[in-house]
C-alpha positions in Angstrom: 30.5 39.3 -39.1 32.7 37.4 -36.7 32.1 39.9 -34.0 28.3 39.5 -34.4 28.7 35.8 -34.2 30.7 35.9 -31.0 28.2 38.4 -29.5 25.3 36.1 -30.4 27.1 33.1 -29.1 27.9 34.8 -25.8 24.2 35.9 -25.5 23.1 32.3 -26.1 25.5 31.0 -23.4 24.2 33.6 -20.9 20.6 32.8 -21.7 21.3 29.1 -21.3 23.0 29.8 -18.0 20.0 31.8 -16.7 17.6 29.1 -17.8 19.7 26.5 -16.0 19.9 28.6 -12.9 16.1 29.1 -13.0 15.6 25.3 -13.4 17.8 24.6 -10.4 15.9 27.1 -8.3 12.7 25.5 -9.4 14.0 22.1 -8.2 14.7 23.5 -4.8 11.4 25.3 -4.5 9.5 22.2 -5.7 11.3 20.0 -3.2 10.4 22.2 -0.3 6.8 22.5 -1.6 6.5 18.7 -1.8 8.0 18.4 1.8 5.4 20.9 3.1 2.4 19.2 1.3 3.1 15.7 2.3 5.6 15.5 5.2 4.8 13.0 7.9 6.6 10.5 10.2 6.2 6.8 9.6 2.8 5.6 10.6 2.3 2.7 13.1 1.5 0.2 10.3 4.8 1.0 8.5 6.9 0.5 11.7 6.0 -3.2 11.6 7.9 -3.6 8.3 11.2 -3.5 10.2 10.3 -5.8 13.1 9.7 -9.4 12.1 12.8 -11.5 11.7 13.8 -14.9 10.6 14.7 -15.7 14.2 11.1 -14.9 15.2 9.8 -17.6 12.8 9.0 -15.3 9.8 10.1 -16.0 6.3 8.7 -13.4 4.0 9.2 -9.7 4.8 11.8 -10.7 7.4 15.2 -9.5 6.0 15.2 -6.1 7.5 14.1 -7.4 10.9 16.8 -10.1 10.7 19.5 -7.5 10.1 18.2 -5.5 13.0 17.9 -8.5 15.3 21.3 -7.8 17.1 19.9 -4.6 18.4 17.6 -6.6 20.7 14.6 -4.8 22.1 15.7 -1.5 20.7 14.3 -2.7 17.3 10.8 -2.4 18.9 11.2 1.2 19.8 9.2 3.7 17.6 11.9 6.4 17.6 14.7 4.0 16.7 12.7 2.3 13.8 11.2 5.6 12.6 14.6 7.2 12.5 16.0 4.4 10.4 13.0 4.6 8.0 13.3 8.3 7.7 17.0 8.0 6.9 16.3 5.5 4.2 13.5 7.6 2.6 15.5 10.8 2.6 18.5 9.0 1.2 16.3 8.0 -1.7 15.0 11.5 -2.1 18.5 13.0 -2.0 19.7 10.6 -4.8 16.7 11.6 -6.9 17.4 15.2 -6.3 21.1 14.9 -7.1 20.4 13.0 -10.3 17.9 15.7 -11.4 20.3 18.5 -10.5 22.9 17.0 -12.9 20.4 16.1 -15.6 19.5 18.1 -18.8 16.9 20.8 -18.6 14.1 18.7 -19.9 14.6 16.1 -17.1 14.8 18.8 -14.5 11.4 19.9 -15.6 10.1 16.4 -15.3 11.3 16.1 -11.7 9.9 19.6 -10.9 6.5 18.5 -12.3 6.7 15.2 -10.3 7.4 17.1 -7.1 4.6 19.7 -7.7 2.1 17.0 -8.7 0.4 14.8 -6.0 3.3 12.4 -6.4 5.6 14.9 -4.7 3.7 15.1 -1.4 3.0 11.4 -1.5 6.8 10.8 -1.7 7.2 12.5 1.6 4.0 11.1 3.2 4.8 7.4 2.8 8.1 7.4 4.7 8.7 4.0 6.3 7.3 1.9 3.6 9.7 -0.8 2.2 9.8 0.4 -1.4 12.5 2.9 -0.2 14.8 -0.1 0.4 13.7 -1.7 -2.8 14.4 1.2 -5.1 17.8 1.9 -3.3 18.6 -1.8 -3.9 17.7 -1.4 -7.6 20.1 1.6 -7.9 22.9 -0.5 -6.4 22.1 -3.5 -8.6 22.3 -1.6 -11.9 25.7 -0.3 -11.0 27.4 -3.6 -9.9 28.5 -6.8 -11.6 25.9 -9.4 -12.5 26.3 -11.8 -9.6 26.1 -9.2 -6.8 23.2 -7.6 -8.7 21.3 -10.9 -8.7 22.0 -11.4 -5.0 20.7 -7.9 -4.2 17.6 -8.3 -6.3 16.9 -11.7 -4.8 17.2 -10.1 -1.3 14.6 -7.5 -2.2 12.0 -10.3 -2.3 12.6 -11.0 1.4 12.3 -7.3 2.2 8.8 -7.4 0.6 7.4 -9.6 -2.1 6.0 -6.6 -4.0 9.5 -6.3 -5.4 8.3 -8.8 -8.0 6.0 -6.1 -9.3 8.2 -3.0 -8.8 11.9 -3.1 -8.9 12.5 -6.6 -10.4 10.8 -5.6 -13.7 12.8 -2.5 -13.7 16.0 -4.4 -13.2 15.3 -6.9 -16.0 14.4 -3.9 -18.2 17.7 -2.3 -17.5 19.5 -5.4 -18.7 17.4 -5.6 -21.8 18.1 -1.9 -22.6 21.8 -2.7 -22.4 21.2 -5.7 -24.7 22.3 -8.1 -22.0 19.5 -10.5 -23.1 21.0 -13.7 -21.8 21.7 -12.2 -18.4 18.1 -10.8 -18.3 16.6 -14.2 -19.1 18.8 -16.1 -16.6 18.4 -13.5 -13.8 14.6 -13.2 -14.4 14.2 -17.0 -14.2 16.2 -17.1 -10.9 14.2 -14.3 -9.4 10.9 -16.0 -10.4 12.2 -19.2 -8.7 13.0 -17.2 -5.5 9.5 -15.8 -5.6 8.1 -19.3 -6.0 10.0 -20.5 -2.9 8.4 -17.6 -0.9 5.0 -18.4 -2.4 5.3 -22.2 -1.6 7.0 -22.2 1.8 7.0 -18.8 3.5 3.5 -17.3 2.9 2.1 -17.8 6.4 3.4 -18.0 9.9 2.0 -20.1 12.8 -0.2 -18.1 15.1 1.8 -19.0 18.2 4.9 -17.4 16.6 3.0 -14.3 15.7 1.6 -14.0 19.2 5.1 -14.6 20.7 6.5 -11.7 18.7 3.6 -9.4 19.5 4.1 -10.2 23.2 7.7 -9.2 23.0 6.9 -6.0 21.3 4.1 -5.1 23.8 6.5 -5.6 26.7 8.8 -2.9 25.3 6.8 -0.6 23.0 5.3 2.7 24.4 3.0 3.1 21.4 -0.2 1.3 20.3 1.0 -1.5 18.0 -1.0 -1.8 14.8 -1.5 -5.5 15.1 -3.6 -5.7 11.9 -0.4 -5.8 10.0 0.3 -9.3 11.3 -2.9 -10.6 9.7 -1.0 -10.6 6.5 1.0 -13.6 7.8 -2.1 -15.5 8.6 -3.4 -15.3 5.1 -2.3 -16.5 1.7 -1.3 -14.1 -1.1 -4.4 -14.9 -3.0 -7.6 -16.5 -1.6 -10.1 -13.8 -0.4 -7.5 -11.1 -1.2 -7.5 -12.0 -4.9 -10.0 -9.5 -6.2 -10.1 -6.2 -8.1 -9.4 -3.5 -5.5 -9.9 -0.8 -8.2 -13.7 -1.5 -8.1 -15.8 0.2 -7.0 -13.7 3.2 -8.2 -12.4 5.5 -5.4 -12.6 9.2 -5.8 -10.1 10.5 -8.4 -8.8 7.0 -8.9 -9.7 6.9 -12.6 -7.7 10.1 -13.2 -4.8 8.7 -11.3 -4.8 5.4 -13.2 -5.1 7.3 -16.5 -2.1 9.5 -15.6 0.0 6.4 -14.7 -0.9 4.7 -18.0 -0.2 7.9 -20.1 3.1 8.6 -18.5 4.2 4.9 -18.8 3.3 4.8 -22.5 5.2 8.1 -23.2 8.2 6.7 -21.4 8.1 3.5 -23.3 7.8 5.2 -26.7 10.8 7.3 -25.8 13.0 4.2 -25.9 11.9 3.1 -29.4 14.8 2.9 -31.8 14.0 3.2 -35.5 17.5 2.0 -36.5 16.6 -1.4 -35.0 12.9 -2.0 -35.1 13.0 -5.4 -33.3 15.2 -4.0 -30.5 13.1 -0.8 -30.4 9.8 -2.8 -30.0 11.4 -4.9 -27.3 12.5 -1.7 -25.5 8.9 -0.4 -25.6 7.4 -3.6 -24.3 10.0 -4.0 -21.5 9.7 -0.4 -20.3 5.9 -0.4 -20.6 5.7 -3.6 -18.6 8.0 -2.4 -15.9 6.2 0.9 -15.5 2.7 -0.6 -15.4 3.6 -3.7 -13.3 2.9 -2.0 -10.0 -0.7 -1.5 -11.0 -1.1 -5.3 -10.9 -0.8 -5.0 -7.1 -4.3 -3.7 -7.2 -5.5 -7.3 -7.4 -3.7 -8.2 -4.2 -3.8 -5.2 -1.9 -6.3 -2.5 -1.1 -4.0 0.6 -1.0 -4.4 1.3 -4.7 -3.3 4.9 -4.7 0.1 3.6 -3.5 0.3 1.3 -6.5 -0.5 4.2 -8.8 2.2 6.2 -7.1 4.7 3.4 -7.6 3.8 3.1 -11.3 4.6 6.8 -11.7 7.8 6.5 -9.6 8.9 3.6 -11.8 8.4 5.7 -14.9 10.6 8.4 -13.3 13.3 5.9 -12.5 13.3 4.7 -16.1 13.9 8.3 -17.3 16.5 9.2 -14.6 18.5 6.1 -14.0 17.8 3.2 -16.4 17.5 4.8 -19.9 20.7 6.3 -21.2 19.2 9.2 -23.0 15.6 10.5 -23.2 14.5 12.6 -26.1 13.6 16.1 -25.0 10.1 16.0 -26.6 9.2 12.8 -24.6 10.5 14.3 -21.4 8.6 17.5 -21.9 5.4 15.4 -22.6 5.8 13.6 -19.3 6.3 16.9 -17.5 3.1 18.2 -19.2 1.2 15.1 -18.1 2.4 15.5 -14.5 1.4 19.2 -14.5 -2.0 18.1 -15.7 -2.1 15.6 -12.8 -1.2 18.4 -10.4 -4.3 20.4 -11.6 -6.9 17.6 -11.5 -5.3 14.6 -9.8 -5.3 13.3 -6.3 -3.6 10.6 -4.3 -5.3 9.6 -1.0 -3.1 9.4 2.1 -3.0 6.8 4.9 -4.5 7.1 8.4 -6.9 9.8 7.5 -4.1 12.3 6.6 -4.6 14.8 3.8 -2.2 16.9 1.6 -1.6 20.3 3.1 -3.1 23.2 1.1 -0.7 25.6 -0.5 -3.0 28.5 0.4 -3.9 30.3 2.6 -0.5 31.6 3.5 -0.9 31.5 7.3 -1.4 27.8 7.0 2.0 27.5 5.3 3.6 29.5 8.1 1.9 27.6 10.8 3.4 24.3 9.5 7.0 25.5 10.0 6.4 27.3 13.3 4.0 25.0 15.1 2.9 21.9 13.3 6.4 20.5 12.5 7.7 20.8 16.1 4.5 19.3 17.3 4.9 16.3 15.0 8.4 15.6 16.2 7.4 16.2 19.9 4.7 13.6 19.6 7.1 11.1 18.0 9.7 11.5 20.7 7.0 10.8 23.4 6.4 7.4 22.0 
């Protein structure tokens, strides 16, 4: 009987090893597939995120440009800025992949589904956008002591104010899940105050300062500057921009919103604790709020598919980095929802770009042999 038990145990171990190996292979394949579907270099709009600095007269969205100010006119060069932005984006992707690689099987399946779904291609398509820095800052903040964490999260608001709807809710949620309620309340209040300072004093920039910066960029840049970005600094947060950008509904947007809401609800429920109903209900409310908060940006900005993506990315961050353990049934449900999104969902890309089709096969081969070198060649000529 003991021999049979050992044999069965060895077979179980071997089967588990095979399943783990298959899941790791699936992660690699899904990563390359997402890269193929969505890869692109930073668009000209995104380059502007790294240019304005405090020394140019800008307050909000000026932290990155201020840090790059010592590089002089080099910070206006497309290749230099795009290289930095790509390094930041792929650092974030590498951390996500590393975490998935060392996660339980159910979480591996969630990440595979995330990469195969439209979110995977979108992750590679939106290189250069400031949320890369925001989510990396969040990872740093949840692993350091409270005071440095507060300083890091406060700094994210000067990278881009949308941090108030993306990483800051996740940061406060991480404190609540660790039962650090006093810290969560104090830090939340301080961060709201920082946002209020930006709202009251740094919303707009005088036109002469905007034109002076653009003149400096034009004198150096070999690319066509997307000057429409700087209209953001001529307008208030609200005003004419305060409207529902989800209406009229864009193509597939309803499905995308439904997917974001479903995944967020499942993630929230996963953190319910029956042993402490009050704490469990608080968990659900915090996680649900943090995952759905990016959707509020649809009342301030038009790129609504980006907000849906960030809602789904926040849900993934809760599962991978913020929650201590996620029940396998909840993780599998999230994976199933993302697979459903892969079958019927869609996220619209910027600048007229589209996800690359998996089939036909020659199109896949042409990307690696011709299109990819052409993309880099065009970038280097700027």
